[in-house]
C-alpha positions, 0 to 999 in steps of 0.5 A: 610502297614507301618509295612509290608513295614518295615518288608520287608525292614528289611528282604531285608537288612538281606538278603543283609547282609547274601549274603555279609557275605557269599561272603566275607567268600568265597573270604577269604577261596579261598585266604587261599586255594590259599596261603596255599593249603597244610595246608588246606588239599584239602578242598573246599572253602565252607568247609574251610569257615565252619570249620573256621567260616568265615561267622560269622567273616565276619558278625561281621567285617561288623557290626563293619564297620557299627558301625564305620561309624555311629559313625563317622557320629555322630562325624561329625554332632557334629563337624559341629554344626549339633545339634546332640549329641548322639543317644539313647543307644541300648537295649544292648549298650555293645554288640559290644564293643571290649573286655575289654572296656566299653560304655562311655555313660552308663559305661556298660562293654563289654560282649565279652570275652578277649580270644576266646574259 
């Protein structure tokens, strides 16, 4: 039962993240269309979001936001004497690091390219 509950919770979290990413991408596409209608040639918000990869970009921004909040929480706990030091490194500690940086704890370099292709 515990595994089923954990799987259901993970699926619900993923669905929530997907919905938030979609909504963020749609909102951004609508704003782009409103600001520069000629540039986007009459595309719909959905078409523009797909063309520009806005859902993926929104998902990455939201993941970054969560990572920043988690780090700030850890910093607050350490500063307040909460006893927590660092969380266990993930199996891919350098996955979400900005390009050209490295993980301070493990020294693993970022695997993100410096320039988008």
